[in-house]
C-alpha positions as CSV (number, residue, x, y, z in Angstrom):
1,M,0.2,25.9,6.3
2,T,4.1,26.9,7.4
3,A,6.8,27.7,4.4
4,A,8.2,24.4,5.3
5,A,5.7,22.5,4.2
6,T,4.6,24.6,1.3
7,Q,8.8,23.8,0.6
8,L,8.2,19.8,1.3
9,A,4.9,19.2,-0.6
10,P,6.4,19.3,-4.2
11,R,9.2,17.1,-3.3
12,A,6.4,14.6,-1.8
13,L,4.9,14.5,-5.1
14,Y,7.7,13.6,-7.8
15,Q,8.8,11.1,-5.4
16,E,5.2,9.6,-5.0
17,V,5.5,9.8,-9.0
18,A,8.7,8.1,-8.7
19,E,7.8,5.0,-6.8
20,R,4.6,4.7,-8.9
21,L,6.5,4.4,-12.0
22,R,9.2,2.0,-10.4
23,Q,6.4,-0.4,-10.2
24,Q,5.1,0.2,-13.6
25,I,8.7,-0.6,-14.5
26,F,9.1,-3.7,-12.6
27,G,5.4,-4.5,-13.7
28,R,6.0,-4.6,-17.3
29,E,2.9,-2.3,-17.8
30,L,5.9,0.0,-19.0
31,E,8.1,-2.5,-20.9
32,P,12.0,-1.8,-21.6
33,G,12.6,-0.3,-24.5
34,S,9.5,1.7,-24.7
35,W,8.5,5.3,-25.1
36,I,7.6,6.9,-21.7
37,D,3.9,9.2,-23.1
38,E,4.6,11.8,-20.8
39,L,1.5,13.6,-21.2
40,K,-0.6,10.2,-21.3
41,L,1.0,9.5,-17.7
42,C,0.1,13.1,-16.3
43,Q,-3.4,12.7,-17.7
44,E,-3.4,9.2,-15.8
45,M,-1.9,10.5,-12.5
46,G,-3.8,13.9,-12.4
47,I,-0.8,16.1,-12.4
48,S,1.6,18.9,-14.3
49,R,4.8,18.1,-16.1
50,T,6.8,19.3,-13.2
51,P,6.8,17.0,-10.9
52,L,6.7,13.9,-13.9
53,R,10.0,15.3,-15.2
54,E,11.5,15.7,-11.6
55,A,10.1,11.5,-11.0
56,L,11.9,10.9,-14.5
57,K,15.6,12.8,-13.6
58,V,15.0,10.5,-10.2
59,L,14.7,7.4,-12.2
60,A,17.3,8.2,-14.7
61,V,20.1,8.3,-11.7
62,E,19.0,4.7,-10.8
63,G,19.3,3.7,-14.4
64,L,15.9,2.6,-14.9
65,V,14.8,5.3,-17.4
66,T,17.2,6.7,-20.6
67,M,16.7,10.2,-21.7
68,K,17.2,10.8,-25.1
69,V,17.6,14.4,-26.7
70,R,15.1,15.7,-28.6
71,R,13.2,12.0,-28.4
72,G,12.2,11.8,-24.4
73,A,12.5,9.6,-21.8
74,Y,12.4,5.9,-22.7
75,V,12.3,2.8,-20.5
76,T,15.8,1.2,-20.0
77,E,16.2,-1.7,-21.9
78,M,19.4,-4.0,-20.7
79,S,21.8,-5.9,-23.1
80,E,23.5,-8.7,-23.2
81,R,26.5,-6.9,-21.7
82,D,25.0,-5.0,-19.6
83,V,23.3,-8.5,-17.6
84,R,26.7,-9.9,-18.0
85,E,28.3,-7.2,-16.0
86,A,26.0,-7.0,-13.5
87,Y,26.2,-10.2,-12.7
88,Q,30.0,-9.9,-12.7
89,L,29.9,-6.9,-10.3
90,L,27.3,-8.4,-7.9
91,A,29.3,-11.7,-7.9
92,L,32.4,-9.8,-6.7
93,L,30.4,-7.6,-4.2
94,E,28.4,-10.1,-2.7
95,S,31.2,-12.8,-2.2
96,D,33.4,-10.5,-0.5
97,A,30.4,-9.3,2.1
98,A,29.4,-13.0,2.4
99,A,33.0,-13.5,4.0
100,R,32.9,-11.3,5.9
101,V,29.6,-12.0,7.5
102,A,30.7,-15.8,8.0
103,E,33.8,-14.6,10.0
104,S,32.1,-11.6,12.1
105,A,28.6,-11.7,12.2
106,S,26.8,-12.5,15.6
107,A,24.7,-15.7,16.1
108,A,21.8,-13.5,16.1
109,E,22.4,-12.1,12.7
110,L,22.7,-15.8,11.2
111,A,19.9,-16.6,12.9
112,E,18.3,-13.6,11.3
113,L,19.9,-15.1,7.9
114,Q,18.6,-18.6,8.6
115,A,15.3,-17.3,9.0
116,L,14.8,-15.7,5.6
117,H,16.8,-18.9,4.4
118,E,13.8,-20.7,5.4
119,Q,11.2,-18.7,4.1
120,L,13.2,-19.1,0.7
121,E,12.3,-22.6,1.2
122,R,8.6,-22.3,1.8
123,E,8.4,-19.6,-1.2
124,V,10.1,-21.8,-4.0
125,G,7.1,-22.9,-5.3
126,Q,5.7,-19.2,-6.1
127,R,8.4,-17.2,-8.3
128,D,7.3,-13.7,-7.4
129,A,7.3,-14.6,-3.8
130,F,10.7,-16.1,-4.0
131,F,12.0,-13.4,-6.1
132,A,11.0,-11.1,-3.0
133,A,12.6,-13.6,-0.5
134,N,15.6,-14.1,-2.6
135,E,16.1,-10.4,-2.6
136,R,15.5,-9.5,1.1
137,F,18.5,-12.2,2.0
138,H,20.8,-10.8,0.1
139,L,20.1,-7.2,0.9
140,R,20.2,-8.5,4.7
141,L,23.7,-10.4,4.2
142,L,24.4,-6.8,3.3
143,E,23.2,-5.0,6.1
144,I,24.7,-6.8,8.3
145,E,28.1,-6.9,6.7
146,A,27.6,-3.0,7.3
147,N,29.4,-1.8,4.0
148,R,27.2,1.3,3.2
149,W,28.8,2.1,-0.2
150,R,28.5,-1.7,-0.7
151,Q,24.7,-1.7,0.1
152,Q,24.1,1.5,-2.4
153,I,26.1,-0.1,-4.9
154,V,24.4,-3.5,-5.0
155,T,21.1,-1.7,-4.4
156,D,21.2,0.1,-8.0
157,L,22.2,-3.0,-9.8
158,R,19.2,-5.1,-8.5
159,R,17.3,-2.6,-9.2
160,V,18.4,-2.3,-13.0
161,M,18.3,-5.7,-13.2
162,K,15.1,-6.1,-12.6
163,L,15.0,-4.9,-16.2
164,N,16.5,-8.0,-17.4
165,R,13.8,-10.1,-19.6
166,H,15.6,-13.2,-19.7
167,H,16.2,-13.3,-15.5
168,S,17.8,-16.2,-14.7
169,L,15.2,-17.5,-12.3
170,F,12.6,-17.7,-15.2
171,K,14.7,-20.6,-16.6
172,Q,12.6,-24.1,-15.5
173,G,14.5,-25.6,-12.8
174,R,16.5,-22.4,-11.6
175,L,14.5,-21.7,-8.6
176,A,15.3,-25.2,-7.3
177,E,18.9,-24.9,-7.8
178,S,19.2,-21.8,-6.6
179,L,17.5,-22.3,-3.4
180,A,20.6,-25.5,-3.1
181,E,23.3,-22.9,-3.7
182,H,21.6,-21.0,-0.9
183,R,21.8,-23.9,1.2
184,A,25.6,-24.4,1.0
185,L,25.9,-21.1,1.5
186,M,23.8,-21.2,5.0
187,Q,26.3,-24.7,5.8
188,A,29.6,-22.5,5.2
189,L,28.2,-19.2,6.8
190,G,27.1,-21.7,9.8
191,Q,30.8,-23.0,9.8
192,R,32.2,-19.8,10.2
193,D,33.9,-20.5,6.6
194,G,34.6,-17.2,5.0
195,A,36.3,-18.8,1.8
196,T,34.1,-21.2,1.4
197,A,30.9,-18.8,1.7
198,A,32.5,-16.2,-0.6
199,R,33.1,-19.2,-3.3
200,L,29.7,-20.2,-3.1
201,M,28.3,-16.8,-3.5
202,R,30.4,-15.8,-6.7
203,A,29.3,-19.5,-7.9
204,H,25.7,-18.7,-6.9
205,F,25.7,-15.5,-9.7
206,E,28.2,-17.5,-11.8
207,N,25.2,-19.9,-12.3
208,G,22.7,-17.0,-12.5
209,L,24.5,-15.8,-15.3
210,N,24.7,-18.9,-17.2
211,A,20.8,-19.5,-16.7
212,A,20.0,-15.9,-17.7
213,A,22.2,-16.1,-21.3
214,A,20.5,-19.8,-21.7
215,Q,17.5,-17.8,-21.8
216,A,18.4,-14.7,-24.3
């Protein structure tokens, strides 16, 4: 094994551990607010404390884990204020991106968004699949707008929002409402109406916040 390979191996391991922990957190195997039992996880994964602790540092930077002095690591728990502030930031960032996409996206890029929207239409009866398709739509819109700083902030916010116990789409009827909002947004994008696209995207997040608050 070369020296370069030796140097890369530990990094690859802690990244793999971080991804496994992310999936456990998103799948609620590790509940928001719960203490992370490092010894148990090391035994389950067959690893030492070092890659686990490096992985926890990565997740702490992402906001998924909270490190408490002399108490260890905990899965981050979102307060009502956290949820409200995250929605408000997403509304600001994504509404501006929607306006820019409406005004400057190519026909091919708008066709990509239309295809993703059609996937949403097909998945409306499957909550988990709808969540995934919804995220793909929003992230692709940001990729088309191509502000990498906006993409980074929104990706981080969306990752942490998965910790929300009262996700807006859990509310009865919210999937159908969200889909209708997407239809209106697609119409504004197709008409190259930036102001309307921004207004509709902002309302989309405001409605999501109201639904999440109703679930709390």
